[in-house]
C-alpha positions in Angstrom: -0.4 -13.1 15.9 1.8 -10.2 16.7 2.2 -7.0 14.4 4.6 -8.0 11.7 6.0 -4.7 11.8 7.6 -5.4 15.0 10.5 -7.2 13.0 11.5 -3.7 11.8 12.2 -2.2 14.9 15.9 -3.8 14.8 15.5 -4.3 18.7 13.2 -6.4 21.2 10.8 -3.7 23.2 11.1 -3.9 26.7 7.2 -4.4 27.1 7.6 -3.1 30.5 10.0 -1.7 33.0 10.3 2.4 32.4 7.9 1.7 29.8 5.2 1.9 32.4 6.5 5.2 33.5 6.6 6.5 29.9 2.9 5.2 29.5 2.4 7.4 32.8 3.8 10.9 30.7 1.6 10.0 27.6 -1.4 9.6 30.1 -0.5 13.2 30.9 0.2 14.6 27.6 -2.8 12.9 25.8 -4.9 14.0 28.6 -4.0 17.8 28.2 -4.2 17.6 24.3 -7.4 16.4 24.0 -9.3 17.8 27.0 -7.6 21.1 27.4 -9.5 22.7 24.1 -12.8 21.4 25.5 -12.4 22.4 29.1 -11.8 26.0 27.9 -15.4 26.6 26.7 -16.2 27.5 30.3 -14.3 30.9 30.3 -16.0 31.6 26.6 -19.2 33.8 28.4 -17.0 35.7 30.7 -14.4 36.4 27.5 -17.5 37.4 25.1 -18.5 39.5 27.5 -15.2 41.2 28.6 -14.3 41.9 24.8 -18.0 42.4 23.7 -18.0 40.1 20.9 -20.7 37.6 19.6 -20.9 33.8 20.5 -19.6 32.9 16.9 -16.6 34.8 17.4 -15.4 33.2 20.7 -16.1 29.8 19.5 -13.2 30.3 16.8 -10.9 30.0 19.8 -11.3 26.2 20.6 -11.7 25.4 16.9 -8.4 27.5 15.8 -6.7 25.4 18.8 -7.9 22.0 17.4 -7.2 23.0 13.9 -3.5 23.9 14.9 -3.0 20.8 17.2 -4.2 18.5 14.1 -2.4 20.9 11.3 0.9 20.7 13.3 1.1 16.9 13.4 3.7 16.7 10.2 5.9 19.4 12.2 5.8 17.4 15.3 6.6 14.1 13.5 9.6 15.3 11.7 11.2 17.0 15.3 10.2 13.4 16.7 12.1 11.5 14.0 15.2 13.9 14.4 15.3 14.7 17.9 13.1 11.7 19.9 10.2 12.1 21.8 11.4 13.8 24.9 12.9 17.4 23.9 9.3 17.6 21.7 7.1 17.1 24.4 9.0 19.4 27.0 9.0 22.4 24.0 5.1 21.7 23.4 4.3 21.9 27.4 6.5 25.0 27.3 4.5 26.4 24.5 1.3 26.0 25.9 2.1 27.5 29.1 3.5 30.5 27.8 0.7 30.7 25.4 -1.6 30.9 28.5 0.1 33.5 30.5 0.6 35.6 27.4 -3.3 35.4 26.9 -4.1 36.4 30.4 -2.8 39.8 29.5 -4.8 39.9 26.2 -6.2 43.2 25.1 -8.2 41.9 22.3 -10.0 38.4 20.6 -7.4 38.6 18.4 -4.8 38.1 20.7 -6.5 35.6 22.1 -6.6 33.8 18.8 -2.9 34.2 18.7 -2.0 32.9 21.5 -4.5 30.0 22.9 -5.5 29.0 19.5 -2.3 29.1 17.5 0.5 28.9 19.8 -1.4 26.5 22.5 -2.7 24.5 19.7 1.0 23.6 18.1 2.1 23.3 21.7 -0.5 20.3 21.9 0.8 19.0 18.6 4.1 18.8 20.1 2.7 16.9 23.1 0.0 14.4 21.6 2.4 13.0 18.7 5.4 12.3 20.4 3.2 10.7 23.4 1.4 8.3 20.9 5.0 7.5 19.0 7.2 6.6 22.0 4.7 3.9 23.4 5.4 1.9 20.2 9.2 2.0 20.7 8.6 0.5 24.5 5.9 -2.2 23.8 4.9 -4.5 21.6 3.1 -7.5 23.1 1.3 -5.0 25.3 1.1 -2.1 23.1 -3.1 -2.3 22.9 -2.9 -2.2 26.9 -0.4 0.4 27.1 -2.1 2.7 24.5 -5.8 2.0 26.2 -4.3 3.1 29.5 -2.5 6.3 28.0 -5.4 7.3 26.2 -7.6 7.1 29.3 -6.1 10.7 30.2 -8.4 12.3 27.6 -11.7 11.5 29.8 -9.9 11.6 33.4 -8.5 15.1 32.4 -11.9 16.5 31.1 -13.6 15.3 34.2 -11.2 16.8 36.1 -10.8 20.2 34.3 -14.1 21.1 33.9 -15.0 21.8 37.7 -11.3 22.8 38.3 -12.1 25.5 35.7 -15.2 26.7 37.0 -13.7 27.0 40.4 -11.1 29.2 38.7 -13.4 31.3 37.3 -15.5 32.0 39.9 -12.3 32.7 42.3 -9.8 34.5 40.1 -11.6 35.5 37.0 -10.7 34.6 33.3 -7.5 36.2 33.7 -6.2 34.8 36.5 -7.2 31.3 35.5 -5.6 31.6 32.4 -2.3 32.5 34.5 -2.8 29.7 36.7 -3.4 27.3 33.7 -0.2 28.4 32.4 1.5 26.9 35.1 -0.8 23.7 35.3 0.4 22.6 31.5 3.9 23.0 32.3 3.6 19.5 34.0 3.5 18.2 30.1 7.4 19.3 30.4 7.7 16.8 33.8 5.8 14.1 31.7 8.3 14.8 28.6 11.2 14.3 31.2 9.9 10.8 31.6 10.1 9.7 28.1 13.7 8.8 28.0 14.8 7.0 24.5 14.3 3.0 24.8 17.5 1.4 25.4 18.5 -0.8 22.2 21.0 -3.2 23.1 23.3 -4.5 20.1 24.5 -8.2 21.0 27.9 -9.1 19.2 27.8 -11.8 16.6 28.0 -15.6 17.9 30.6 -16.2 15.5 33.1 -13.3 16.2 36.4 -14.7 18.1 39.2 -12.8 19.0 42.2 -13.3 16.7 45.2 -15.8 18.2 48.5 -14.2 18.4 51.4 -16.5 16.7 54.2 -13.8 17.2 55.4 -10.4 16.4 54.8 -11.2 12.3 51.3 -12.1 13.1 50.6 -9.2 15.4 52.4 -6.8 12.9 49.5 -8.3 10.0 46.8 -7.9 12.4 47.7 -4.2 13.3 47.7 -3.5 9.3 44.5 -5.3 9.4 43.0 -3.3 11.8 44.1 -0.1 10.0 42.6 -1.5 7.0 39.5 -2.0 8.5 39.2 1.3 10.3 39.6 3.1 7.1 37.2 1.1 5.3 34.7 1.8 8.2 35.2 5.7 8.0 34.6 5.9 4.2 31.3 3.7 4.8 30.5 6.1 7.4 30.9 9.4 5.5 29.2 7.8 2.5 26.2 6.9 4.9 26.2 10.6 5.8 26.3 11.8 2.4 23.3 9.5 1.5 21.7 10.6 4.9 21.9 14.5 3.6 20.6 13.9 0.4 17.5 11.9 1.5 16.8 14.4 4.2 13.0 14.8 3.1 12.8 11.3 2.5 13.9 10.5 5.9 11.5 12.5 8.0 8.4 12.0 6.2 8.1 9.1 4.6 5.9 9.8 1.3 5.6 6.0 0.6 2.6 5.6 3.1 0.6 7.4 0.0 1.1 3.9 -1.8 0.3 1.9 1.0 -3.0 0.8 0.2 -4.4 0.1 3.6 -3.2 3.4 5.1 -5.0 5.5 2.1 -7.9 3.2 3.3 -7.6 4.2 6.9 -7.0 7.6 6.1 -10.1 8.3 4.2 -12.3 6.5 6.5 -10.9 8.5 9.4 -11.5 11.6 7.3 -15.3 10.4 6.9 -15.8 9.5 10.4 -14.5 13.0 11.8 -17.0 14.6 10.0 -19.5 13.2 12.5 -17.5 11.5 15.5 -17.3 14.5 17.9 -21.0 15.8 17.1 -23.0 13.6 19.7 -20.5 14.9 22.1 -21.6 18.6 20.9 -25.1 18.0 20.4 -26.1 15.6 23.3 -27.1 18.2 26.0 -28.4 20.9 23.6 -30.7 17.5 22.0 -31.8 16.8 25.5 -32.8 20.3 26.2 -34.6 20.4 23.0 -36.5 17.4 24.5 -37.9 19.7 27.5 -35.1 17.7 29.9 -33.7 20.7 32.4 -30.4 22.7 32.4 -28.5 20.5 35.0 -29.9 17.0 34.1 -29.0 17.7 30.5 -25.3 18.4 31.5 -25.1 15.6 33.9 -25.6 13.2 30.5 -22.2 14.3 29.5 -20.9 13.4 33.1 -22.0 9.9 32.9 -20.6 9.5 29.1 -17.3 10.7 30.4 -17.3 8.4 33.4 -18.1 5.4 31.3 -15.6 6.4 28.9 -12.9 6.5 31.2 -13.2 2.8 32.7 -13.5 1.4 28.9 -10.6 2.7 27.2 -8.4 0.7 29.3 -10.8 -2.2 29.4 -10.6 -2.4 25.4 -6.8 -2.3 25.6 -6.9 -5.1 28.0 -9.5 -7.0 26.0 -7.4 -6.1 22.5 -4.3 -7.4 24.7 -6.0 -11.2 24.4 -4.5 -14.0 22.4 -7.9 -14.0 20.8 -8.6 -10.3 20.1 -5.1 -9.4 19.1 -4.9 -11.3 15.8 -8.0 -9.7 14.6 -7.8 -6.4 16.2 -8.8 -4.6 12.9 -12.3 -6.7 12.8 -12.6 -5.4 16.7 -11.9 -2.0 15.9 -14.7 -2.4 12.8 -17.0 -3.7 15.4 -16.6 -0.8 17.7 -17.4 1.8 15.1 -20.3 -0.2 14.0 -21.5 -0.5 17.2 -20.8 3.3 17.4 -23.2 3.8 14.5 -25.9 1.6 16.1 -25.8 3.7 19.1 -26.5 6.9 17.0 -29.2 5.1 14.7 -31.4 4.3 18.3 -30.9 7.8 19.8 -34.0 9.5 18.4 -35.8 6.6 19.2 -35.5 6.6 22.7 -38.5 8.1 24.8 -37.7 10.7 27.9 -34.7 11.3 30.1 -34.1 7.6 31.1 -33.6 6.5 27.6 -31.2 9.6 27.0 -29.1 8.1 30.2 -28.9 4.8 28.4 -27.6 6.3 25.5 -25.1 8.1 27.2 -23.5 4.8 29.0 -23.9 3.0 25.5 -22.4 5.6 23.5 -19.6 6.1 26.2 -19.0 2.4 25.9 -18.8 2.8 21.8 -16.8 6.2 22.2 -14.5 4.7 24.5 -13.5 1.4 22.5 -12.9 3.2 19.2 -10.7 6.0 20.8 -8.6 3.4 22.8 -8.4 1.3 19.2 -8.1 4.4 17.2 -4.3 4.5 16.9 -3.2 1.2 18.0 -4.9 0.2 14.6 -2.7 2.3 12.9 0.5 1.2 14.6 -0.4 -2.0 13.7 -1.1 -1.1 9.8 2.1 0.6 9.2 4.5 -0.5 12.1 5.9 1.6 15.0 9.0 2.6 13.1 6.7 4.4 10.4 3.9 5.3 12.9 5.2 8.9 13.8 5.2 9.9 10.0 1.8 8.2 9.8 0.0 9.8 12.4 1.4 13.5 11.4 -0.2 12.9 8.0 -3.3 11.7 9.6 -3.8 14.3 11.8 -3.1 17.3 9.1 -5.7 15.9 6.8 -8.2 15.4 9.5 -7.9 19.1 10.4 -10.6 20.0 7.9 -13.1 17.6 9.1 -12.3 18.5 12.9 -13.1 22.3 11.9 -16.0 22.1 9.7 -17.4 19.3 11.1 -19.4 21.2 14.0 -20.7 23.8 11.2 -22.0 21.4 9.2 -23.7 19.6 11.9 -25.4 22.8 12.9 -26.2 23.5 9.4 -28.2 20.2 9.5 -29.7 20.9 12.9 -31.3 24.0 11.7 -32.5 22.4 8.4 -33.5 19.0 9.4 -33.6 19.0 13.6 -31.9 16.9 15.8 -33.0 13.7 14.6 -31.8 13.8 11.3 -28.7 15.3 12.8 -27.8 12.4 14.4 -28.5 9.9 12.0 -26.3 11.9 9.8 -23.4 11.1 12.3 -24.4 7.7 11.7 -23.9 7.3 8.1 -20.3 8.6 8.6 -19.8 6.0 11.3 -20.9 3.2 8.9 -18.8 3.9 6.2 -16.2 3.9 8.4 -17.0 0.5 9.6 -17.2 -0.7 5.8 -13.7 0.6 5.1 -12.1 -0.6 8.4 -12.8 -4.2 7.0 -11.3 -3.7 4.0 -8.1 -2.8 6.0 -8.2 -5.7 7.6 -7.9 -7.5 4.7 -5.4 -5.7 3.3 -3.5 -5.7 6.5 -3.5 -9.7 6.9 -2.1 -9.8 3.4 0.8 -7.5 4.2 1.4 -9.7 7.5 1.2 -12.7 5.7 4.0 -11.3 2.9 6.2 -10.2 5.7 6.4 -13.5 7.4 7.1 -15.2 4.0 10.1 -12.6 3.5 11.1 -13.5 7.1 11.1 -17.0 6.5 12.8 -17.1 3.0 15.5 -15.0 4.4 16.1 -17.2 7.4 16.3 -20.5 4.9 18.7 -18.6 3.0 
């Protein structure tokens, strides 16, 4: 069963062709958006020593950048609805490039906060939302596969940027590295240029026939009729423009989503999940060191996780695109989240380094599955025509958990040790899993209602 919301697009998505070039552009934009803030942590020690600040002060750079990226979601959605994905992505790439170049001349830590954190974060927001949105305009039948391939950009770029940043730091210092990274991020402008608007071909009505000429009198009457129709059409266009200007706010931000029960359940579940979703990634290496494992072996666990994640995301999209899974994609997503929670439940029980390697493999599978399906489920729920606004509203509300999640996790670590911290992440995951099952029931109800309405209109 295909998502019912496709009927609201008003055209048939091409499901291929230039759409694969768009997926490649989205792959680049999503890769930079998710991997760039994490990869900058390599420069923290050098910046900390240069400005003589504490580690907590320098750690705010990534937090502010991520928070700005999530908070900029609604602004990005409004711009996408007004101007389309291509110019917004190119603007975002330009903002990140300027932010990094300006930060390379920074004189204080506040300068880094403003340039890298605020300006760079908003630039990443203008990369992320349009890249996710335009996939839904090009794909319908193959949309899970397209989303899975685009989301693979995150682990690919993270595994690439981490060693690259270390090389740049050793060769050019943090200032020279920021200057070079600014030029790298301009590739988002090239990726944005690939995102041309989808060609929506309007087919003429089959019953429209050219009028037959029966002499000068008939031609005169036809001409007068044409003038009258043109005048009526112009009046309708003026009225349409007036109504559009009056409902500008409703057009750019679809507030009716807050009355969509399925969307609200999805949103609440995501807020709960994001409090602990990234915690294992942050605390896996420190937890391994806490168990007596050496520094390099502990860091290698993250490499294993990223490598598995890299292959699982497109694989999950391929599986979700099959005729057996596509109609039940909400259940598939719930299974992925529940599996994620089980991995965290078993983590404190695994013995030694081999056990942690197995945990990294299984968690990489779970993390990749959830990440691949996260936005596909939202698009399936609200439809591609409302996805831009929906993802913008989700990201600004998720900004709080993203910003507060790591400090709260650190508090649990200090008070209850790493073991309970991992189990706390499990609680968030399992709550999210239960809510996702309810989303499935609501989505099936919405789909059946829309199918019935379509059938009634066809019969009428």
